[in-house]
C-alpha positions as CSV (number, residue, x, y, z in Angstrom):
1,M,0.0,0.0,-0.1
2,D,1.1,3.6,-0.9
3,E,1.0,5.6,2.2
4,D,1.0,8.7,0.6
5,V,-1.8,7.8,-1.8
6,F,-3.7,6.3,1.1
7,N,-3.4,9.3,3.1
8,M,-4.5,11.6,0.1
9,Q,-7.4,9.3,-0.5
10,I,-8.9,9.6,3.0
11,R,-8.4,13.5,3.2
12,K,-10.3,13.6,-0.2
13,F,-13.1,11.5,1.2
14,L,-12.9,13.7,4.6
15,K,-13.2,16.7,2.6
16,N,-16.2,15.5,0.7
17,V,-17.9,14.4,4.0
18,G,-17.2,17.9,5.5
19,V,-18.5,20.1,2.7
20,T,-21.7,17.9,2.1
21,S,-22.5,17.7,5.8
22,Q,-22.0,21.5,6.3
23,R,-24.3,22.2,3.4
24,E,-27.0,19.7,4.6
25,I,-27.0,20.8,8.2
26,E,-27.1,24.5,7.1
27,G,-30.1,24.0,5.1
28,A,-32.1,21.9,7.8
29,I,-31.3,24.4,10.4
30,R,-32.3,27.3,8.3
31,A,-35.7,25.4,7.1
32,A,-36.3,24.4,10.9
33,I,-36.0,28.1,11.8
34,D,-38.3,29.3,8.9
35,D,-40.9,26.7,9.8
36,G,-40.9,27.5,13.6
37,R,-39.3,24.1,14.6
38,L,-36.2,25.9,16.1
39,S,-35.9,29.4,17.6
40,G,-32.5,30.0,16.5
41,D,-30.7,30.7,19.6
42,G,-30.2,27.3,21.2
43,S,-28.4,24.1,20.0
44,V,-29.0,20.9,18.3
45,K,-27.6,17.5,19.0
46,A,-26.0,15.8,16.1
47,K,-24.7,12.4,15.3
48,V,-22.8,11.0,12.4
49,T,-22.3,7.2,11.8
50,L,-18.9,6.3,10.0
51,Q,-19.5,3.0,8.4
52,I,-17.3,1.0,6.1
53,E,-19.0,-2.6,5.6
54,E,-16.1,-4.3,3.9
55,L,-14.1,-3.8,7.2
56,G,-16.8,-4.3,9.7
57,L,-16.3,-0.6,11.0
58,S,-19.4,1.2,12.3
59,T,-18.7,4.0,14.7
60,D,-20.9,6.9,15.9
61,I,-19.5,10.6,16.2
62,N,-21.8,12.7,18.6
63,G,-21.8,16.5,19.1
64,E,-23.8,19.7,19.6
65,I,-23.9,22.5,17.4
66,D,-24.6,26.0,19.1
67,L,-26.9,28.0,16.9
68,A,-26.2,31.6,18.9
């Protein structure tokens, strides 16, 4: 295995995950504020599940996003 290629491929994947996740979260939060489900001054709990079926990997990453 070429460590440099492997490292770059992981970074490329994580960049895609980060950009896509941010876009989805921003859209969902704005929609929830617009329709009154969120006030816009609290926080929301978030969970991401990282899964690679071929490796038997499944791990949850939990966090909180402050809105104010």
